[in-house]
C-alpha positions as CSV (number, residue, x, y, z in Angstrom):
1,M,101.4,102.3,76.6
2,E,100.8,104.2,79.8
3,R,99.1,107.5,79.4
4,R,98.0,110.2,81.9
5,I,94.4,110.9,82.7
6,V,93.6,114.6,81.9
7,G,89.9,114.5,82.5
8,F,86.6,112.6,82.4
9,H,83.3,112.7,80.6
10,R,80.2,110.5,80.3
11,D,79.3,108.6,77.1
12,D,75.8,108.4,75.6
13,E,74.9,105.6,78.0
14,G,76.1,107.5,81.1
15,D,79.3,105.5,81.6
16,W,82.5,107.3,82.7
17,V,85.2,107.7,80.1
18,A,88.8,108.9,80.9
19,D,90.3,111.4,78.6
20,L,94.0,110.6,78.1
21,D,96.9,112.9,77.3
22,C,97.5,111.2,74.0
23,G,94.0,112.2,72.7
24,H,92.5,108.8,73.2
25,T,89.7,107.8,75.6
26,R,89.1,104.8,77.8
27,H,86.0,103.6,79.6
28,V,86.4,103.4,83.4
29,R,83.2,101.6,84.4
30,H,82.3,100.4,87.9
31,R,80.2,97.3,87.4
32,P,81.2,94.6,89.9
33,P,82.1,91.9,89.6
34,W,83.4,92.5,86.0
35,F,84.7,96.0,86.5
36,N,85.7,97.1,90.0
37,R,86.4,100.8,90.0
38,P,84.4,102.3,92.9
39,W,86.6,105.5,92.7
40,V,85.0,106.5,89.4
41,V,81.5,107.1,90.9
42,D,82.8,109.4,93.6
43,P,83.6,113.0,92.3
44,A,86.5,113.6,94.8
45,Q,88.1,110.2,94.0
46,R,87.6,110.7,90.3
47,A,89.3,114.1,90.5
48,A,92.2,112.6,92.5
49,A,92.7,110.2,89.6
50,I,93.6,113.0,87.2
51,G,97.3,112.7,86.5
52,T,97.5,109.0,87.2
53,T,98.0,106.6,84.3
54,L,96.0,104.0,82.4
55,D,97.2,101.6,79.7
56,C,96.2,102.9,76.3
57,V,95.8,100.0,73.9
58,K,94.8,102.4,71.2
59,C,98.3,103.9,71.3
60,D,99.8,100.4,71.2
61,R,97.8,99.8,68.0
62,G,98.6,103.2,66.4
63,E,95.0,104.3,66.3
64,P,94.0,107.9,65.5
65,V,92.8,110.2,68.2
66,D,89.2,109.7,69.3
67,A,86.8,112.0,67.4
68,S,84.3,112.0,70.3
69,R,86.7,113.0,73.0
70,G,85.1,115.4,75.4
71,A,81.9,115.8,73.5
72,D,80.0,115.8,76.8
73,D,82.3,117.0,79.6
74,G,79.9,115.5,82.2
75,G,82.2,116.8,84.9
76,S,85.6,115.8,86.1
């Protein structure tokens, strides 16, 4: 299910995580060649991604909202 990005934070390992409008989170790593998301490491491009959508498989599975969402706001 497509959900809008409302912000970003970093997890305990320093990876970027998107906060979604449904209350779930999703990692948005840039680790080529497996994950190619260069926009996530640039603050301006990351900010421009707010409002765009990502697929939320947690919504598809009916999972509860992530308890750790936004625990470290790490910057948008």
